[in-house]
C-alpha positions in Angstrom: 102.5 -157.1 70.6 105.2 -156.0 72.7 104.1 -152.2 72.2 100.6 -152.9 73.4 101.9 -154.8 76.5 104.0 -151.5 77.4 101.3 -149.5 76.8 98.9 -151.5 79.1 101.7 -151.3 81.9 102.1 -147.9 81.6 98.1 -147.3 81.8 98.1 -149.4 85.0 101.0 -147.3 86.7 99.3 -144.1 85.9 96.1 -145.6 87.6 98.0 -147.1 90.6 99.9 -143.4 90.8 96.5 -141.5 91.0 95.1 -143.7 93.5 98.0 -143.5 95.9 97.8 -139.8 95.7 94.1 -139.8 96.4 94.8 -142.1 99.3 97.2 -139.8 100.6 95.2 -136.8 100.5 92.1 -138.4 102.2 94.7 -139.5 105.2 96.2 -135.9 105.2 92.6 -134.3 105.3 91.6 -136.9 108.0 94.6 -136.2 110.3 93.6 -132.2 110.1 90.3 -133.0 111.1 91.4 -134.8 114.1 93.6 -131.9 114.8 90.6 -129.5 114.9 88.0 -132.2 116.4 89.5 -134.7 118.3 87.2 -138.0 118.5 86.3 -137.2 122.0 85.1 -133.8 121.2 83.2 -135.1 118.1 81.2 -137.6 120.3 80.3 -134.8 122.6 78.6 -132.5 120.0 75.0 -132.4 120.8 72.5 -134.4 119.5 69.2 -133.1 120.6 67.0 -136.3 119.3 69.4 -138.7 121.1 68.5 -139.9 124.7 71.6 -140.1 126.6 72.8 -143.4 127.6 73.2 -144.8 131.2 76.8 -144.3 131.2 76.4 -140.9 129.9 73.9 -139.8 132.8 74.7 -141.6 136.2 73.3 -140.4 139.1 73.7 -140.9 143.0 71.3 -140.4 145.8 71.1 -136.7 147.0 72.3 -136.2 150.5 70.1 -135.2 153.0 71.8 -131.9 153.1 71.4 -131.2 149.5 67.7 -131.4 148.2 66.7 -129.9 145.0 63.8 -128.0 146.5 66.2 -125.8 148.4 66.2 -122.8 146.8 70.0 -121.8 146.8 70.4 -125.1 145.3 68.1 -125.0 142.3 69.5 -124.4 139.0 68.8 -121.3 137.1 66.6 -121.9 133.7 69.5 -122.7 130.9 69.5 -120.1 128.2 67.0 -121.0 125.4 68.8 -122.6 122.6 67.4 -123.7 119.3 67.7 -127.2 118.7 68.9 -126.7 115.3 71.6 -124.6 116.6 70.7 -121.5 115.0 70.9 -117.8 116.5 67.6 -117.3 118.3 65.2 -114.9 116.9 63.9 -112.0 119.2 60.7 -113.9 119.6 62.5 -117.0 121.0 64.1 -114.9 123.7 60.8 -113.7 124.7 59.2 -117.0 124.8 61.6 -118.5 127.3 62.4 -115.4 129.4 61.0 -115.4 133.0 59.3 -112.5 134.2 61.0 -110.1 136.3 61.1 -111.1 140.0 61.5 -107.7 141.2 64.2 -108.9 143.6 61.7 -110.8 145.8 63.5 -113.8 147.8 62.5 -116.4 150.4 62.1 -114.9 154.0 60.8 -117.7 156.1 63.0 -117.3 159.4 60.9 -116.9 162.4 60.5 -113.2 164.1 62.3 -112.7 167.2 59.2 -113.3 169.3 59.2 -116.8 168.0 59.6 -119.3 170.9 60.7 -123.0 171.0 57.9 -125.5 171.0 56.0 -125.4 174.6 55.3 -128.6 176.6 52.9 -130.7 174.8 49.4 -131.2 175.7 48.6 -134.2 173.7 49.0 -136.2 170.3 47.5 -135.0 167.1 46.9 -137.9 164.5 46.3 -136.8 161.2 44.4 -138.9 158.2 45.6 -137.1 155.1 43.2 -137.4 151.9 43.2 -136.7 148.2 45.9 -136.9 145.9 49.6 -136.2 146.5 49.3 -132.4 146.1 46.2 -132.0 148.3 48.0 -134.3 150.6 51.2 -132.3 150.8 49.0 -129.0 151.7 47.2 -131.0 154.1 50.4 -132.0 155.8 52.0 -128.5 155.8 49.0 -127.0 157.5 48.7 -130.0 160.2 52.1 -128.7 161.1 50.9 -125.2 161.7 48.0 -126.6 163.7 50.0 -128.5 165.9 51.9 -125.7 166.7 48.7 -123.5 167.4 47.1 -126.1 169.8 50.6 -127.3 171.2 50.3 -130.5 169.9 53.0 -133.4 169.2 52.4 -134.2 165.8 52.6 -138.1 164.8 53.8 -138.6 161.3 50.7 -138.0 159.1 49.0 -141.4 157.7 48.6 -140.9 153.7 45.3 -141.5 152.0 45.0 -145.2 150.4 41.2 -145.0 150.0 41.2 -142.2 147.4 40.7 -142.9 143.6 44.2 -144.0 143.0 44.4 -146.7 145.6 48.1 -146.0 146.6 49.3 -148.0 149.4 52.3 -145.7 149.9 53.5 -144.7 153.3 54.8 -141.5 154.7 58.2 -142.7 154.3 57.6 -144.0 150.6 57.0 -140.8 149.4 58.5 -138.1 151.7 62.1 -138.0 153.8 60.6 -139.0 157.1 64.0 -138.3 159.0 64.5 -134.8 157.7 61.1 -133.7 158.0 61.2 -134.4 161.7 64.6 -132.9 162.5 64.1 -130.0 160.1 60.7 -128.7 162.2 62.2 -129.6 165.5 62.4 -126.2 166.7 58.8 -125.8 165.6 56.6 -128.6 166.5 57.6 -132.2 168.1 56.9 -134.8 165.6 57.3 -138.6 166.6 56.7 -141.6 164.2 54.0 -143.5 166.1 51.8 -143.1 168.8 53.2 -144.1 172.0 51.9 -147.7 172.8 50.3 -146.9 176.1 47.8 -144.5 174.1 47.1 -147.1 171.3 43.9 -148.0 172.8 43.0 -144.7 174.3 39.7 -142.7 173.6 40.5 -140.4 170.8 38.6 -137.0 169.8 37.9 -137.5 166.2 37.2 -134.2 164.6 36.4 -133.0 161.0 38.4 -129.3 161.4 36.4 -126.8 160.1 37.4 -125.5 156.5 39.3 -122.4 156.3 39.6 -121.9 159.9 41.2 -118.9 161.6 43.7 -119.3 164.9 40.8 -118.4 167.5 39.1 -121.8 166.2 42.0 -123.9 167.0 43.1 -121.8 170.1 39.4 -122.2 171.7 37.2 -125.0 170.1 39.9 -127.6 169.5 42.8 -127.0 171.9 39.8 -127.4 174.5 39.2 -131.0 173.6 42.8 -131.3 176.0 40.7 -131.1 178.7 39.0 -134.5 178.2 41.5 -136.1 175.5 45.0 -137.1 175.1 44.6 -137.8 171.3 42.8 -135.7 168.8 42.5 -137.1 165.3 41.8 -135.0 162.3 39.9 -137.0 160.2 40.6 -134.9 157.1 43.6 -132.5 156.4 42.5 -130.6 153.2 42.0 -127.0 153.6 41.5 -126.9 157.5 43.5 -123.5 157.8 42.6 -120.3 156.5 44.6 -118.7 153.8 44.7 -115.3 155.2 44.8 -113.0 158.6 47.2 -115.7 160.4 49.9 -114.6 162.4 52.9 -113.9 160.4 55.0 -116.7 162.3 52.3 -119.3 161.7 52.3 -118.5 157.8 56.2 -118.5 157.6 56.0 -121.9 159.6 53.7 -123.2 156.5 56.2 -122.1 154.1 59.3 -123.7 155.9 57.2 -127.0 156.2 56.2 -126.9 152.5 59.4 -125.6 150.9 61.9 -126.6 153.1 60.9 -129.5 155.6 58.5 -131.8 153.3 60.7 -133.1 150.6 60.6 -136.4 148.9 62.3 -139.5 149.7 65.8 -139.6 148.5 65.0 -142.4 145.9 62.3 -140.0 144.6 64.8 -137.1 144.6 67.3 -138.9 142.6 65.0 -140.2 139.7 63.3 -137.0 139.6 66.9 -135.2 138.9 67.6 -138.1 136.4 64.7 -137.4 134.6 65.4 -133.4 134.8 68.8 -134.1 133.2 67.5 -136.2 130.6 65.2 -133.3 129.7 67.9 -131.1 129.7 69.7 -133.1 127.4 67.2 -131.7 124.8 67.9 -128.3 125.8 65.3 -125.7 127.7 61.9 -127.4 128.0 58.2 -127.1 128.7 56.6 -129.1 131.5 53.0 -129.5 130.4 50.5 -130.6 133.2 48.2 -132.3 130.7 45.5 -133.0 133.1 43.2 -135.1 130.8 43.1 -138.4 132.7 39.9 -140.5 133.3 39.7 -139.4 136.6 39.7 -135.7 136.2 37.1 -135.9 133.3 34.9 -138.2 134.9 35.0 -135.7 138.3 34.6 -132.5 136.0 32.1 -133.8 133.8 33.9 -132.7 130.8 33.2 -134.8 127.8 33.7 -132.2 125.1 35.0 -134.0 121.7 34.5 -137.4 123.3 32.4 -140.2 122.0 29.1 -141.1 123.2 30.3 -144.3 124.7 33.4 -142.5 126.6 31.1 -140.1 127.9 28.8 -142.8 129.2 31.9 -144.3 130.8 32.9 -141.0 132.5 29.6 -140.4 133.9 29.3 -144.1 135.3 32.8 -143.7 136.9 31.3 -140.3 138.8 28.3 -141.9 139.5 30.0 -144.9 141.6 32.5 -142.7 143.3 30.7 -142.1 146.5 32.7 -139.2 148.0 32.4 -137.2 144.6 29.4 -135.3 145.8 28.2 -133.6 142.5 27.0 -136.2 140.3 24.7 -134.4 137.5 27.1 -132.1 135.6 26.4 -129.9 132.3 29.6 -130.5 130.1 28.7 -127.6 127.9 28.3 -125.1 130.7 31.2 -126.3 132.6 33.4 -125.9 129.4 31.7 -122.3 128.9 32.9 -121.1 132.2 36.4 -122.5 132.0 36.0 -125.1 134.2 37.1 -128.1 132.0 40.7 -129.2 131.4 41.9 -128.0 127.6 41.9 -131.0 125.4 45.6 -132.1 124.0 44.5 -130.7 120.6 43.4 -127.2 122.1 46.9 -127.0 124.0 48.6 -128.0 120.6 46.8 -125.0 119.1 47.6 -123.1 122.1 51.4 -123.6 122.2 51.6 -122.8 118.5 49.7 -119.8 118.9 52.3 -118.4 121.7 55.1 -119.0 119.0 56.8 -122.1 120.2 58.4 -124.0 117.4 57.8 -127.6 116.4 61.1 -128.5 117.9 60.3 -127.4 121.6 60.7 -130.1 123.9 57.9 -130.7 126.0 57.5 -133.0 129.2 54.1 -134.4 129.5 53.6 -134.3 133.6 50.6 -136.5 133.7 49.2 -140.2 134.1 47.7 -142.3 131.5 45.8 -139.9 128.9 42.5 -140.6 128.4 42.2 -142.0 124.7 45.6 -142.9 124.6 47.6 -142.0 121.4 45.0 -141.4 119.1 44.1 -138.3 121.5 47.4 -137.3 121.6 47.9 -137.4 117.6 47.0 -133.7 117.0 49.5 -132.4 119.6 52.1 -134.9 118.5 51.8 -133.9 114.9 52.7 -130.3 115.8 55.0 -130.8 118.4 56.9 -134.4 118.0 59.4 -134.0 121.0 56.9 -135.3 123.6 58.5 -136.7 126.6 57.2 -138.6 129.5 58.4 -140.7 132.3 58.2 -143.6 130.6 60.3 -142.5 127.4 63.0 -141.1 129.6 63.5 -143.8 132.1 63.8 -147.7 131.4 61.3 -150.0 132.5 63.6 -151.2 135.4 64.3 -147.5 136.7 60.5 -146.7 136.6 59.7 -150.3 138.4 59.7 -149.0 141.9 57.3 -146.1 141.6 55.1 -147.7 138.6 52.1 -149.1 141.1 52.3 -145.8 143.2 50.3 -143.1 141.9 51.8 -140.6 144.7 55.0 -141.7 143.9 54.8 -141.3 139.8 53.1 -137.8 140.5 56.1 -136.9 142.9 58.5 -137.6 139.8 56.2 -135.5 137.8 56.4 -132.6 140.4 60.1 -132.4 140.5 60.2 -132.1 136.5 57.4 -129.5 136.3 59.3 -127.2 139.3 62.6 -127.6 137.5 61.2 -126.6 133.9 62.3 -123.6 132.0 58.4 -123.0 131.7 55.3 -124.6 133.1 51.9 -124.6 131.6 49.0 -126.7 133.2 46.0 -127.4 131.1 43.8 -127.2 134.4 44.2 -125.4 137.3 44.0 -128.5 139.7 45.8 -129.2 143.0 49.2 -130.0 141.3 49.0 -126.9 138.7 48.5 -124.7 142.0 51.2 -126.5 144.0 53.8 -126.1 141.4 52.8 -122.4 140.6 53.4 -121.6 144.4 56.7 -123.5 144.4 57.9 -122.1 141.4 57.0 -118.6 142.7 58.7 -119.3 145.7 61.7 -120.3 144.0 62.0 -117.2 142.3 59.2 -116.3 140.2 60.0 -118.9 137.5 57.7 -118.6 134.2 54.6 -120.1 134.6 52.0 -119.4 131.7 48.1 -120.0 132.9 46.1 -120.4 130.2 42.8 -118.4 130.2 40.4 -121.3 129.6 37.3 -119.3 129.4 38.2 -117.1 126.5 40.3 -119.5 125.0 37.5 -122.2 124.3 35.4 -119.5 122.6 38.4 -119.2 120.3 38.9 -123.1 119.6 35.2 -123.2 119.1 35.4 -120.4 116.3 38.6 -122.4 114.8 36.4 -125.7 114.9 33.4 -124.1 112.9 35.7 -122.2 110.4 34.8 -118.8 111.5 38.2 -117.9 112.5 41.6 -119.4 111.3 45.2 -119.9 112.7 47.9 -117.2 111.9 49.4 -114.1 112.9 46.3 -112.2 113.9 45.2 -115.1 116.2 48.7 -115.4 117.7 49.0 -111.8 118.6 45.5 -112.0 120.3 46.0 -115.1 122.4 49.8 -113.8 123.0 48.4 -110.3 124.3 45.8 -112.2 126.4 48.3 -114.1 128.4 50.9 -111.3 129.0 50.0 -110.9 132.5 49.4 -114.7 133.3 53.1 -115.5 133.5 53.8 -116.0 136.9 55.4 -112.2 137.9 55.2 -111.5 141.5 51.8 -110.2 142.8 50.2 -110.5 146.1 47.9 -113.4 146.8 44.1 -112.7 145.7 41.6 -112.0 148.4 38.0 -113.2 148.1 35.8 -112.1 145.6 33.6 -109.1 146.2 30.2 -109.7 147.5 30.8 -113.4 148.5 30.0 -114.7 151.9 30.8 -118.1 154.5 32.1 -120.8 152.6 31.9 -119.3 149.3 34.1 -116.2 150.5 36.8 -118.6 151.4 36.6 -121.0 148.6 36.9 -117.8 146.2 40.1 -116.7 147.8 43.6 -117.8 146.1 45.0 -120.8 147.9 48.1 -119.9 150.2 50.4 -122.6 148.7 49.5 -121.1 145.1 51.1 -117.8 146.1 53.2 -117.4 149.6 53.6 -113.7 148.7 53.6 -111.4 150.9 53.9 -113.9 153.9 56.9 -115.8 152.8 58.7 -113.6 150.1 60.4 -110.3 150.5 61.7 -107.5 148.3 65.1 -106.6 148.6 65.8 -103.0 149.1 69.2 -101.4 149.0 70.0 -98.5 151.6 71.6 -95.5 150.5 73.9 -95.6 153.6 75.0 -99.1 153.7 76.5 -101.3 151.2 74.5 -104.3 152.2 71.1 -105.0 150.9 68.3 -105.6 153.2 65.1 -107.2 152.7 61.8 -105.6 153.5 58.4 -107.1 153.0 56.1 -105.3 150.4 
C-alpha cells in the first residue's frame, strides 16, 4: 500500500513539473511577441473589413483657408494595395494607375488686362433650377454674366420646386461668406437686395440658352436703361461653352473650382466619409444613377416589372416640367441613353478586372428596387458602402431631408476617389468628371453604354459568355475613356442652331484648354513655365 502511494505521488510530481514548464514556455513566448509587436502596434494592424470607430477617426470643421476643393490641398490617390495584403499583380497596377496628366495644371489667374469690377449698373437676381450640380454650373455662369453686364450679383436663390423639393438655402449648401469674398475682385456680390428696391419693377428674363458675350452686352445690358433689377428666371446652360473671352472662361473656373465651395458642415462630413472609405484602401466611387426620378425622366424600364414600368410612366406624365412624355425604352437603351442597371455595372467592373475585394462607394440616393435590385452586384462586390453605412444616424441627421446636401456629400467622396465611374452621364457625372480633370486628370472611367448594352444582351440570351475574351474586349473598348487630357469637344458636324450647341461638350465637363495649361521646361532657364496648349 505504501509503495502504491509513493508511485502516485511520483506521478503527480511529474505532471505538475510538466505543467509548470509548459506555462513558463507560454509566458516566455508571449513576452517575445510583445517585444516584436507591442499591444499598441497590434491594435493598429489594418483590418479592411472593420469600420473605424468614432475614437479612431475624429474630424474638425475645415477652416475657411483650407478647403478640400483647393487643388494644392487635395490628397493624391493612395497607392493601390490589395485588401489581403499580398503583392499587387501587374494587372492590379494598371487598374488603379491614373492616366498621364501630361503636366497640365490649373491656370485661372486673370490676364494682365483684367480690371477690377466697374461701377455697378444694377442688380442681378438669379433663380437657379435643377439638382445640385445643375445649380452649381448655373451659379458659376451667372457670376460671369454679372461681370459681363456690370451687375451687382445678389446671392442666388436655390431651386425649392424641383423634383426633390429641397428647402435648403444657399448658405445651407455653400460657404456664402467665402463665395462673396473670393470673388470680390471680379464681381460685387451681396446677400440681399437693398430694401428700397424690394418693390421696384424687375425685368424678368429667361436668358437665351448658350448665349455669347454679344447677347449679354447688347440685349441684356440694354435693360439697365429702364430697370434697376434684372431677374434671371433660370440659370442652366445660359452661357456658351466656347468662343468667350479668356478672362470670362477663367472666371467661370475660379467661381466653380475655388469660390463655390460647400458649407463648413458639409465639407467636414464629406471629409469624414472620405477618411472612412480610405480605411478600406483605394476605392471606386460609383455614381449608380438608378434612382426613381432618373428612370422616370429617361423612360428606361429594361428588366423592370410591368408594375414598376407603369409607376415610372405615371411619374413622368404627372411631372409638368418634364416635356417629353412618350418614350420608347428599348430605343433609348439601344442608343445608350439609359443608365446601366446594377447587374450590368457588376458585370462591367468584373470584366475590367476589379477583384471582389474592391471597396466601392455608391454615390446615389435610394436605388429603385432596393436591396433586391442590388443583389447581383453585391454578390460580385460585397464591399459596397454608402453614406448610411459609413456614418451614424446622428451624423447624417442634419442632412438627411435635404437632397442637395446629401448630393454634396456624394460629390466630395466622388471627387476624392481613386477611380470614379458613372453609370449614366448626367449632371453629377459631368460635374465630377470636370472637377477631377481640373485637379490633375484623376482616373474617371466612362462606360460606353451604347456598345455595352449589346454585349449584355448577348450574355443574357446565352450567345456570349463572361471570361477572358470578353474581358479583353471591354478593356480595349475603354482604353481611351479614362479621363486623360484632351481638348473640349466641339459641336457635331452638320448640326445647326440649338442642336449644335447641345451637341458640344459642356464647359464644366472639361475645362481644357481655357483653365488648364501645360508646363513647359525652357532650355535657358531652370524655372518651369506654363503655356496653353
